[in-house]
C-alpha positions, 0 to 999 in steps of 0.5 A: 499383559501376556497373550494366551495362544489358543492351541488346536487339537491335533488329530493324526490318522492314516488314509489311502486312496487311488488314482484310477486310470483308464483310456488316458483319463483319470477318475475324479469325484465331484462333490457338489455339496462342497464344491470340490473335485477330489480323489477317492481316499479314506481312513485305513481301518484297523487291521487293514492294509493301505492297499486294501483300504485304497481299493475299498475307499475307491469302490465305496466312493466311486461305485466302480467295483472291478479295480486292481492295483497297478503300482504303489505311488508312495506316501506323503504327510498332509497337514491342514486346519479344519474346524478348530483342529490341526489335522496331520494325515499320512496318505498312501496312494496307489495307481489303480486300473479298471478291470474291463470297460468303465461301465456305469458305476454301481452304488457309490456314495451319494455325495460324489459324482464320478467323472473321467477327465484327461490328465491335464483337466484332472490336474486343473480341476482338483481342489487340493494341491496334495491331490494334484501331486498324486496325479503327477506321480501317477502320470510319471509312473504310467509314462515311465513304465508304459503299464497301460496302453498308449492312449494313457500318456 
């Protein structure tokens, strides 16, 4: 008897996000409803650049609005299974800094609680390996370029 293999629906999309750094700390988003620690990111809308999407998603999810891109961290493809679907996501991330002190964020998405962690704590706390890779890349750029003050290293 031949085995019938089930095929997952393949979903492909592009997303962009940000590694926000300030005073030697990295912004992460605690998502208590799912027990996750994430980086801000989301879908790139039609007609939107990856950089614009990264800034928009970071603002929407974190509530921090005074943001500026410091560097492009590149791209990577992430694949995973979710709810019977095979997801293929092309991710772009940007190193972002706050324009001014990290005052209390405005109205971010209710599902997220913004937290500022050290580089090492962020690497330990993040739920997903691909997001750890983005933090590693951001740390290298910060250290190599000295684009922030000395307290960021």
